mmCIF file of the N, C-alpha and C atoms, coordinates in Angstrom:
data_MODEL
# 
_entry.id   MODEL 
# 
loop_
_atom_site.group_PDB 
_atom_site.id 
_atom_site.type_symbol 
_atom_site.label_atom_id 
_atom_site.label_alt_id 
_atom_site.label_comp_id 
_atom_site.label_asym_id 
_atom_site.label_entity_id 
_atom_site.label_seq_id 
_atom_site.pdbx_PDB_ins_code 
_atom_site.Cartn_x 
_atom_site.Cartn_y 
_atom_site.Cartn_z 
_atom_site.occupancy 
_atom_site.B_iso_or_equiv 
_atom_site.pdbx_formal_charge 
_atom_site.auth_seq_id 
_atom_site.auth_comp_id 
_atom_site.auth_asym_id 
_atom_site.auth_atom_id 
_atom_site.pdbx_PDB_model_num 
ATOM 1   N N  . UNK A 1 1  ? 0.585  -1.191 0.256   1.00 0.00 ? 1  UNK A N  1 
ATOM 2   C CA . UNK A 1 1  ? 0.130  0.126  0.176   1.00 0.00 ? 1  UNK A CA 1 
ATOM 3   C C  . UNK A 1 1  ? 1.104  1.377  0.126   1.00 0.00 ? 1  UNK A C  1 
ATOM 4   N N  . UNK A 1 2  ? 0.416  2.342  -1.077  1.00 0.00 ? 2  UNK A N  1 
ATOM 5   C CA . UNK A 1 2  ? 1.210  3.030  -1.179  1.00 0.00 ? 2  UNK A CA 1 
ATOM 6   C C  . UNK A 1 2  ? 1.129  4.232  0.054   1.00 0.00 ? 2  UNK A C  1 
ATOM 7   N N  . UNK A 1 3  ? 2.118  5.154  0.923   1.00 0.00 ? 3  UNK A N  1 
ATOM 8   C CA . UNK A 1 3  ? 2.170  5.512  1.674   1.00 0.00 ? 3  UNK A CA 1 
ATOM 9   C C  . UNK A 1 3  ? 1.382  7.301  1.682   1.00 0.00 ? 3  UNK A C  1 
ATOM 10  N N  . UNK A 1 4  ? 1.472  8.329  2.110   1.00 0.00 ? 4  UNK A N  1 
ATOM 11  C CA . UNK A 1 4  ? 0.693  10.042 1.117   1.00 0.00 ? 4  UNK A CA 1 
ATOM 12  C C  . UNK A 1 4  ? 1.971  10.327 1.285   1.00 0.00 ? 4  UNK A C  1 
ATOM 13  N N  . UNK A 1 5  ? 3.723  9.948  1.230   1.00 0.00 ? 5  UNK A N  1 
ATOM 14  C CA . UNK A 1 5  ? 4.524  10.365 0.963   1.00 0.00 ? 5  UNK A CA 1 
ATOM 15  C C  . UNK A 1 5  ? 4.705  10.110 0.190   1.00 0.00 ? 5  UNK A C  1 
ATOM 16  N N  . UNK A 1 6  ? 4.207  8.543  -0.545  1.00 0.00 ? 6  UNK A N  1 
ATOM 17  C CA . UNK A 1 6  ? 4.708  7.727  -1.846  1.00 0.00 ? 6  UNK A CA 1 
ATOM 18  C C  . UNK A 1 6  ? 3.835  8.485  -2.543  1.00 0.00 ? 6  UNK A C  1 
ATOM 19  N N  . UNK A 1 7  ? 2.826  9.025  -2.719  1.00 0.00 ? 7  UNK A N  1 
ATOM 20  C CA . UNK A 1 7  ? 1.744  9.441  -3.514  1.00 0.00 ? 7  UNK A CA 1 
ATOM 21  C C  . UNK A 1 7  ? 1.733  10.806 -3.946  1.00 0.00 ? 7  UNK A C  1 
ATOM 22  N N  . UNK A 1 8  ? 3.107  11.769 -3.586  1.00 0.00 ? 8  UNK A N  1 
ATOM 23  C CA . UNK A 1 8  ? 2.393  13.142 -3.363  1.00 0.00 ? 8  UNK A CA 1 
ATOM 24  C C  . UNK A 1 8  ? 2.921  13.714 -4.918  1.00 0.00 ? 8  UNK A C  1 
ATOM 25  N N  . UNK A 1 9  ? 2.652  14.432 -5.107  1.00 0.00 ? 9  UNK A N  1 
ATOM 26  C CA . UNK A 1 9  ? 2.679  15.135 -5.944  1.00 0.00 ? 9  UNK A CA 1 
ATOM 27  C C  . UNK A 1 9  ? 4.042  16.562 -5.860  1.00 0.00 ? 9  UNK A C  1 
ATOM 28  N N  . UNK A 1 10 ? 5.344  16.290 -6.418  1.00 0.00 ? 10 UNK A N  1 
ATOM 29  C CA . UNK A 1 10 ? 5.585  17.197 -6.417  1.00 0.00 ? 10 UNK A CA 1 
ATOM 30  C C  . UNK A 1 10 ? 6.617  17.986 -7.238  1.00 0.00 ? 10 UNK A C  1 
ATOM 31  N N  . UNK A 1 11 ? 6.859  17.018 -8.325  1.00 0.00 ? 11 UNK A N  1 
ATOM 32  C CA . UNK A 1 11 ? 7.002  16.728 -9.508  1.00 0.00 ? 11 UNK A CA 1 
ATOM 33  C C  . UNK A 1 11 ? 6.121  17.544 -10.356 1.00 0.00 ? 11 UNK A C  1 
ATOM 34  N N  . UNK A 1 12 ? 6.538  17.576 -11.813 1.00 0.00 ? 12 UNK A N  1 
ATOM 35  C CA . UNK A 1 12 ? 5.127  17.683 -12.597 1.00 0.00 ? 12 UNK A CA 1 
ATOM 36  C C  . UNK A 1 12 ? 5.271  15.752 -12.895 1.00 0.00 ? 12 UNK A C  1 
ATOM 37  N N  . UNK A 1 13 ? 6.289  14.908 -13.265 1.00 0.00 ? 13 UNK A N  1 
ATOM 38  C CA . UNK A 1 13 ? 6.656  13.917 -13.833 1.00 0.00 ? 13 UNK A CA 1 
ATOM 39  C C  . UNK A 1 13 ? 5.624  13.252 -12.350 1.00 0.00 ? 13 UNK A C  1 
ATOM 40  N N  . UNK A 1 14 ? 5.894  13.894 -11.730 1.00 0.00 ? 14 UNK A N  1 
ATOM 41  C CA . UNK A 1 14 ? 4.844  12.645 -9.760  1.00 0.00 ? 14 UNK A CA 1 
ATOM 42  C C  . UNK A 1 14 ? 3.691  12.414 -10.380 1.00 0.00 ? 14 UNK A C  1 
ATOM 43  N N  . UNK A 1 15 ? 2.690  13.413 -10.797 1.00 0.00 ? 15 UNK A N  1 
ATOM 44  C CA . UNK A 1 15 ? 2.122  13.322 -11.565 1.00 0.00 ? 15 UNK A CA 1 
ATOM 45  C C  . UNK A 1 15 ? 1.766  12.118 -12.209 1.00 0.00 ? 15 UNK A C  1 
ATOM 46  N N  . UNK A 1 16 ? 2.282  12.430 -13.374 1.00 0.00 ? 16 UNK A N  1 
ATOM 47  C CA . UNK A 1 16 ? 2.475  11.532 -14.807 1.00 0.00 ? 16 UNK A CA 1 
ATOM 48  C C  . UNK A 1 16 ? 2.262  9.920  -14.156 1.00 0.00 ? 16 UNK A C  1 
ATOM 49  N N  . UNK A 1 17 ? 3.474  9.473  -13.028 1.00 0.00 ? 17 UNK A N  1 
ATOM 50  C CA . UNK A 1 17 ? 4.042  8.696  -12.641 1.00 0.00 ? 17 UNK A CA 1 
ATOM 51  C C  . UNK A 1 17 ? 2.635  7.612  -11.506 1.00 0.00 ? 17 UNK A C  1 
ATOM 52  N N  . UNK A 1 18 ? 1.634  9.114  -10.907 1.00 0.00 ? 18 UNK A N  1 
ATOM 53  C CA . UNK A 1 18 ? 0.583  8.637  -10.635 1.00 0.00 ? 18 UNK A CA 1 
ATOM 54  C C  . UNK A 1 18 ? -0.754 8.114  -11.834 1.00 0.00 ? 18 UNK A C  1 
ATOM 55  N N  . UNK A 1 19 ? -0.788 8.693  -12.701 1.00 0.00 ? 19 UNK A N  1 
ATOM 56  C CA . UNK A 1 19 ? -1.288 8.289  -13.224 1.00 0.00 ? 19 UNK A CA 1 
ATOM 57  C C  . UNK A 1 19 ? -1.564 6.805  -14.776 1.00 0.00 ? 19 UNK A C  1 
ATOM 58  N N  . UNK A 1 20 ? -0.320 6.168  -14.345 1.00 0.00 ? 20 UNK A N  1 
ATOM 59  C CA . UNK A 1 20 ? -0.186 5.263  -14.680 1.00 0.00 ? 20 UNK A CA 1 
ATOM 60  C C  . UNK A 1 20 ? -1.446 3.976  -14.664 1.00 0.00 ? 20 UNK A C  1 
ATOM 61  N N  . UNK A 1 21 ? -2.345 3.423  -15.751 1.00 0.00 ? 21 UNK A N  1 
ATOM 62  C CA . UNK A 1 21 ? -3.308 2.541  -15.844 1.00 0.00 ? 21 UNK A CA 1 
ATOM 63  C C  . UNK A 1 21 ? -4.444 3.397  -16.304 1.00 0.00 ? 21 UNK A C  1 
ATOM 64  N N  . UNK A 1 22 ? -4.001 4.686  -16.197 1.00 0.00 ? 22 UNK A N  1 
ATOM 65  C CA . UNK A 1 22 ? -5.622 5.331  -15.693 1.00 0.00 ? 22 UNK A CA 1 
ATOM 66  C C  . UNK A 1 22 ? -6.040 6.184  -17.017 1.00 0.00 ? 22 UNK A C  1 
ATOM 67  N N  . UNK A 1 23 ? -7.529 6.137  -17.053 1.00 0.00 ? 23 UNK A N  1 
ATOM 68  C CA . UNK A 1 23 ? -7.665 7.083  -18.379 1.00 0.00 ? 23 UNK A CA 1 
ATOM 69  C C  . UNK A 1 23 ? -7.717 8.276  -18.351 1.00 0.00 ? 23 UNK A C  1 
ATOM 70  N N  . UNK A 1 24 ? -6.271 9.140  -19.245 1.00 0.00 ? 24 UNK A N  1 
ATOM 71  C CA . UNK A 1 24 ? -6.402 10.435 -19.218 1.00 0.00 ? 24 UNK A CA 1 
ATOM 72  C C  . UNK A 1 24 ? -6.515 11.049 -20.358 1.00 0.00 ? 24 UNK A C  1 
ATOM 73  N N  . UNK A 1 25 ? -6.382 12.360 -20.461 1.00 0.00 ? 25 UNK A N  1 
ATOM 74  C CA . UNK A 1 25 ? -7.501 13.602 -21.679 1.00 0.00 ? 25 UNK A CA 1 
ATOM 75  C C  . UNK A 1 25 ? -5.909 14.441 -21.648 1.00 0.00 ? 25 UNK A C  1 
ATOM 76  N N  . UNK A 1 26 ? -5.023 14.638 -22.748 1.00 0.00 ? 26 UNK A N  1 
ATOM 77  C CA . UNK A 1 26 ? -4.208 15.617 -23.517 1.00 0.00 ? 26 UNK A CA 1 
ATOM 78  C C  . UNK A 1 26 ? -4.690 16.171 -24.413 1.00 0.00 ? 26 UNK A C  1 
ATOM 79  N N  . UNK A 1 27 ? -4.459 17.963 -23.859 1.00 0.00 ? 27 UNK A N  1 
ATOM 80  C CA . UNK A 1 27 ? -5.001 18.755 -24.798 1.00 0.00 ? 27 UNK A CA 1 
ATOM 81  C C  . UNK A 1 27 ? -3.522 19.373 -25.734 1.00 0.00 ? 27 UNK A C  1 
ATOM 82  N N  . UNK A 1 28 ? -3.823 19.576 -26.930 1.00 0.00 ? 28 UNK A N  1 
ATOM 83  C CA . UNK A 1 28 ? -2.366 19.240 -27.707 1.00 0.00 ? 28 UNK A CA 1 
ATOM 84  C C  . UNK A 1 28 ? -2.745 20.839 -28.186 1.00 0.00 ? 28 UNK A C  1 
ATOM 85  N N  . UNK A 1 29 ? -1.665 21.758 -28.395 1.00 0.00 ? 29 UNK A N  1 
ATOM 86  C CA . UNK A 1 29 ? -1.478 22.595 -29.913 1.00 0.00 ? 29 UNK A CA 1 
ATOM 87  C C  . UNK A 1 29 ? -2.507 22.628 -30.889 1.00 0.00 ? 29 UNK A C  1 
ATOM 88  N N  . UNK A 1 30 ? -2.807 23.242 -31.400 1.00 0.00 ? 30 UNK A N  1 
ATOM 89  C CA . UNK A 1 30 ? -3.617 23.725 -32.747 1.00 0.00 ? 30 UNK A CA 1 
ATOM 90  C C  . UNK A 1 30 ? -5.558 22.795 -32.467 1.00 0.00 ? 30 UNK A C  1 
ATOM 91  N N  . UNK A 1 31 ? -5.640 22.645 -30.661 1.00 0.00 ? 31 UNK A N  1 
ATOM 92  C CA . UNK A 1 31 ? -6.963 22.480 -29.906 1.00 0.00 ? 31 UNK A CA 1 
ATOM 93  C C  . UNK A 1 31 ? -6.588 20.917 -30.565 1.00 0.00 ? 31 UNK A C  1 
ATOM 94  N N  . UNK A 1 32 ? -6.152 19.830 -30.559 1.00 0.00 ? 32 UNK A N  1 
ATOM 95  C CA . UNK A 1 32 ? -6.003 18.420 -30.628 1.00 0.00 ? 32 UNK A CA 1 
ATOM 96  C C  . UNK A 1 32 ? -5.854 18.070 -29.796 1.00 0.00 ? 32 UNK A C  1 
ATOM 97  N N  . UNK A 1 33 ? -6.584 16.447 -29.557 1.00 0.00 ? 33 UNK A N  1 
ATOM 98  C CA . UNK A 1 33 ? -7.157 15.901 -27.717 1.00 0.00 ? 33 UNK A CA 1 
ATOM 99  C C  . UNK A 1 33 ? -6.638 14.838 -28.273 1.00 0.00 ? 33 UNK A C  1 
ATOM 100 N N  . UNK A 1 34 ? -5.845 13.775 -27.032 1.00 0.00 ? 34 UNK A N  1 
ATOM 101 C CA . UNK A 1 34 ? -5.606 12.701 -27.210 1.00 0.00 ? 34 UNK A CA 1 
ATOM 102 C C  . UNK A 1 34 ? -6.306 12.410 -25.535 1.00 0.00 ? 34 UNK A C  1 
ATOM 103 N N  . UNK A 1 35 ? -7.066 11.166 -25.804 1.00 0.00 ? 35 UNK A N  1 
ATOM 104 C CA . UNK A 1 35 ? -8.033 10.224 -24.420 1.00 0.00 ? 35 UNK A CA 1 
ATOM 105 C C  . UNK A 1 35 ? -7.602 9.261  -24.587 1.00 0.00 ? 35 UNK A C  1 
ATOM 106 N N  . UNK A 1 36 ? -7.240 8.300  -23.862 1.00 0.00 ? 36 UNK A N  1 
ATOM 107 C CA . UNK A 1 36 ? -7.274 7.385  -23.878 1.00 0.00 ? 36 UNK A CA 1 
ATOM 108 C C  . UNK A 1 36 ? -6.386 6.266  -22.038 1.00 0.00 ? 36 UNK A C  1 
ATOM 109 N N  . UNK A 1 37 ? -5.680 5.403  -22.362 1.00 0.00 ? 37 UNK A N  1 
ATOM 110 C CA . UNK A 1 37 ? -5.283 4.791  -20.889 1.00 0.00 ? 37 UNK A CA 1 
ATOM 111 C C  . UNK A 1 37 ? -3.844 4.879  -20.738 1.00 0.00 ? 37 UNK A C  1 
ATOM 112 N N  . UNK A 1 38 ? -3.472 5.618  -19.809 1.00 0.00 ? 38 UNK A N  1 
ATOM 113 C CA . UNK A 1 38 ? -1.983 5.745  -19.424 1.00 0.00 ? 38 UNK A CA 1 
ATOM 114 C C  . UNK A 1 38 ? -1.083 4.288  -19.523 1.00 0.00 ? 38 UNK A C  1 
ATOM 115 N N  . UNK A 1 39 ? -0.384 3.997  -20.520 1.00 0.00 ? 39 UNK A N  1 
ATOM 116 C CA . UNK A 1 39 ? 0.109  2.286  -20.222 1.00 0.00 ? 39 UNK A CA 1 
ATOM 117 C C  . UNK A 1 39 ? 1.649  2.654  -19.629 1.00 0.00 ? 39 UNK A C  1 
ATOM 118 N N  . UNK A 1 40 ? 2.347  3.756  -20.554 1.00 0.00 ? 40 UNK A N  1 
ATOM 119 C CA . UNK A 1 40 ? 3.678  4.171  -20.162 1.00 0.00 ? 40 UNK A CA 1 
ATOM 120 C C  . UNK A 1 40 ? 4.838  5.325  -20.339 1.00 0.00 ? 40 UNK A C  1 
ATOM 121 N N  . UNK A 1 41 ? 5.100  5.236  -19.745 1.00 0.00 ? 41 UNK A N  1 
ATOM 122 C CA . UNK A 1 41 ? 6.037  7.309  -20.554 1.00 0.00 ? 41 UNK A CA 1 
ATOM 123 C C  . UNK A 1 41 ? 7.239  7.056  -19.696 1.00 0.00 ? 41 UNK A C  1 
ATOM 124 N N  . UNK A 1 42 ? 7.761  7.949  -20.273 1.00 0.00 ? 42 UNK A N  1 
ATOM 125 C CA . UNK A 1 42 ? 9.569  7.940  -20.273 1.00 0.00 ? 42 UNK A CA 1 
ATOM 126 C C  . UNK A 1 42 ? 10.208 9.979  -20.038 1.00 0.00 ? 42 UNK A C  1 
ATOM 127 N N  . UNK A 1 43 ? 11.024 9.924  -19.619 1.00 0.00 ? 43 UNK A N  1 
ATOM 128 C CA . UNK A 1 43 ? 11.306 11.027 -19.181 1.00 0.00 ? 43 UNK A CA 1 
ATOM 129 C C  . UNK A 1 43 ? 11.800 11.754 -20.154 1.00 0.00 ? 43 UNK A C  1 
ATOM 130 N N  . UNK A 1 44 ? 11.503 11.735 -21.664 1.00 0.00 ? 44 UNK A N  1 
ATOM 131 C CA . UNK A 1 44 ? 11.901 12.842 -22.379 1.00 0.00 ? 44 UNK A CA 1 
ATOM 132 C C  . UNK A 1 44 ? 10.447 13.032 -23.616 1.00 0.00 ? 44 UNK A C  1 
ATOM 133 N N  . UNK A 1 45 ? 9.568  13.432 -22.846 1.00 0.00 ? 45 UNK A N  1 
ATOM 134 C CA . UNK A 1 45 ? 8.161  14.132 -22.929 1.00 0.00 ? 45 UNK A CA 1 
ATOM 135 C C  . UNK A 1 45 ? 8.245  14.670 -23.452 1.00 0.00 ? 45 UNK A C  1 
# 
Protein backbone atom coordinates (compact mmCIF):
# COMPACT_ATOMS: atom_id res chain seq x y z
CA UNK A 1 0.00 0.00 0.00
CA UNK A 2 1.34 3.44 -0.93
CA UNK A 3 2.01 5.86 1.84
CA UNK A 4 0.93 9.50 1.67
CA UNK A 5 4.53 10.48 0.95
CA UNK A 6 4.69 8.03 -2.00
CA UNK A 7 1.54 9.50 -3.54
CA UNK A 8 2.48 13.17 -3.09
CA UNK A 9 2.90 15.24 -6.24
CA UNK A 10 6.07 17.29 -5.87
CA UNK A 11 7.16 17.42 -9.51
CA UNK A 12 5.20 17.25 -12.79
CA UNK A 13 6.42 13.74 -13.60
CA UNK A 14 5.05 12.55 -10.23
CA UNK A 15 1.54 13.23 -11.51
CA UNK A 16 2.24 11.21 -14.64
CA UNK A 17 3.64 8.33 -12.56
CA UNK A 18 0.47 8.31 -10.46
CA UNK A 19 -1.66 8.28 -13.63
CA UNK A 20 -0.27 4.99 -14.97
CA UNK A 21 -3.06 2.57 -15.98
CA UNK A 22 -5.60 5.40 -15.66
CA UNK A 23 -7.70 7.05 -18.36
CA UNK A 24 -6.18 10.40 -19.31
CA UNK A 25 -7.05 13.41 -21.46
CA UNK A 26 -4.30 15.49 -23.10
CA UNK A 27 -4.95 18.78 -24.87
CA UNK A 28 -2.29 19.62 -27.47
CA UNK A 29 -1.50 22.64 -29.59
CA UNK A 30 -3.76 23.35 -32.58
CA UNK A 31 -6.79 22.23 -30.52
CA UNK A 32 -5.87 18.56 -30.84
CA UNK A 33 -6.97 16.21 -28.07
CA UNK A 34 -5.84 12.75 -27.04
CA UNK A 35 -7.82 10.46 -24.76
CA UNK A 36 -6.91 7.00 -23.63
CA UNK A 37 -5.27 4.84 -21.02
CA UNK A 38 -1.70 5.69 -20.01
CA UNK A 39 0.32 2.47 -20.27
CA UNK A 40 3.85 3.91 -20.02
CA UNK A 41 5.90 7.08 -20.30
CA UNK A 42 9.54 8.12 -20.47
CA UNK A 43 11.52 11.07 -19.15
CA UNK A 44 11.73 12.69 -22.61
CA UNK A 45 8.11 13.84 -22.90
